[in-house]
C-alpha positions in Angstrom: 99.7 47.5 65.7 97.4 48.7 63.0 94.0 47.3 63.1 90.8 47.4 61.0 89.0 48.2 64.3 88.4 51.5 66.1 86.9 52.6 69.3 83.2 53.6 69.1 83.7 55.7 72.2 81.4 53.8 74.5 82.8 52.4 77.7 81.8 50.9 81.0 84.3 51.1 83.8 84.6 50.4 87.5 86.4 52.7 89.9 89.9 51.5 88.9 89.7 53.7 85.8 90.2 56.8 88.0 93.5 55.6 89.3 94.6 54.8 85.8 93.7 58.3 84.6 95.7 59.8 87.4 98.8 58.0 86.1 98.7 59.0 82.5 100.4 62.1 80.9 98.8 64.6 78.6 99.7 64.5 74.9 101.3 67.4 73.0 98.1 69.4 72.8 97.5 69.0 76.6 94.6 66.6 76.3 94.4 63.3 78.2 93.4 60.3 76.1 91.2 57.7 77.7 92.8 54.9 75.6 96.0 55.6 77.4 94.3 55.0 80.8 92.9 51.7 79.4 96.4 50.7 78.4 97.5 51.4 82.0 94.8 48.9 83.2 96.1 46.3 80.7 99.7 46.8 81.7 98.7 46.3 85.3 97.0 43.0 84.5 93.5 44.2 85.1 91.1 42.4 82.7 89.8 44.7 79.9 87.2 43.3 77.6 85.7 44.6 74.3 82.7 43.9 72.1 82.6 44.2 68.4 79.7 46.4 67.2 78.0 45.9 63.9 76.9 48.7 61.6 78.2 52.1 60.9 79.8 54.6 63.2 80.5 58.3 62.8 82.5 60.7 64.8 80.3 63.6 66.1 82.5 66.5 66.6 80.6 69.3 64.9 76.9 70.3 64.4 77.3 69.2 60.8 78.4 65.7 62.0 75.3 65.6 64.2 72.9 66.3 61.3 74.8 63.7 59.2 74.4 61.1 61.9 70.7 62.0 62.1 70.4 61.3 58.3 72.0 57.9 58.7 69.8 56.9 61.6 66.5 58.1 60.0 67.3 56.6 56.6 68.5 53.3 58.1 65.3 53.0 60.2 63.2 53.6 57.1 65.1 51.1 55.0 64.8 48.4 57.7 61.1 49.1 58.2 60.1 49.3 54.6 62.7 47.5 52.5 60.1 45.1 51.0 57.9 48.0 49.8 60.5 50.4 48.3 60.2 50.6 44.5 62.1 53.8 43.9 64.5 56.0 45.8 64.0 55.7 49.6 61.7 58.1 51.3 63.2 60.8 53.4 63.0 60.3 57.2 61.2 62.1 59.9 61.4 60.9 63.5 59.0 62.1 66.2 59.1 61.6 69.9 56.2 61.3 72.4 53.7 64.0 73.2 54.5 66.3 70.3 51.9 69.0 69.9 51.2 70.3 66.3 49.1 73.4 66.4 47.7 73.2 62.9 49.3 72.8 59.5 52.9 71.8 60.0 55.2 70.5 57.2 58.3 68.4 57.7 61.1 68.2 55.2 63.7 65.4 54.9 65.9 64.3 57.8 64.1 65.9 60.7 63.8 64.7 64.2 61.3 66.2 66.7 62.0 65.3 70.3 59.5 64.5 73.1 56.9 67.1 74.1 57.8 69.7 71.5 55.1 72.3 70.8 55.0 73.5 67.1 52.9 76.4 65.9 50.7 76.4 62.8 52.0 77.2 59.3 55.5 76.1 60.2 58.0 74.1 58.1 60.9 72.2 59.6 63.6 70.4 57.5 67.0 68.8 58.0 66.9 69.7 61.7 67.0 68.2 65.1 64.8 69.4 68.0 65.6 68.1 71.4 62.9 67.6 74.0 60.5 70.4 75.0 61.3 72.8 72.2 58.6 75.4 71.5 58.3 76.9 68.0 55.9 79.7 67.2 53.6 79.9 64.2 54.7 80.8 60.7 58.3 79.7 61.1 60.7 78.1 58.6 63.4 76.1 60.3 66.1 74.4 58.1 69.5 73.1 59.0 69.2 73.7 62.7 69.8 71.9 66.0 67.6 73.2 68.8 68.6 72.3 72.4 66.1 71.1 75.0 63.6 73.8 76.1 64.8 76.1 73.2 62.2 78.7 72.0 61.7 79.9 68.5 59.6 83.1 68.2 56.7 83.3 65.7 57.8 84.3 62.2 61.4 83.1 62.5 63.2 82.0 59.4 66.5 80.2 59.6 68.3 78.2 57.0 71.7 77.6 58.5 73.6 78.4 55.2 75.9 75.3 55.2 76.6 75.5 58.9 73.7 74.4 61.1 72.2 77.0 63.4 72.6 75.8 67.0 70.5 77.0 69.8 71.7 75.8 73.3 69.4 74.3 75.8 66.9 76.8 77.1 67.9 79.7 74.8 65.8 81.7 72.4 66.6 81.6 68.6 67.2 85.0 67.2 64.6 85.8 64.6 65.8 85.4 60.9 69.1 83.8 61.8 71.3 82.7 58.9 
């Protein structure tokens, strides 16, 4: 039946889920859907419980989705923390983890998250981007619209703007200078 509810994609299972997964069939595109395995558990009389979650949810299937979710999180945190003091449009959010090292003048633009133990060179600007833990950015860089994986490296002088589609650097990789 149609419902106003949807799965947030967060589950906690015991070992019985593996047997249920073995008994389901793939759909037309060849994928196996976890909700079908959950239905097997229900059909077998195994108790399945749920919890309603408050707030927003967003599917994260693309790098653009990930940056959109970052905006929701950062803006939401700011609104909750400062709602009594906002007189005009809300400020833009910047989140920063533990142990971040800023090596001189660093500017942050809107909707930016800096993970734990990142090392950022002087005269660098980072905007609308997400840096996972232990990212190293050289000096004189301009990073916008990017997702940098854990332990990624950005050489000095690199400029990247992501031109509508975020630049994604996998964990441990080096960003190619002047990427678009």
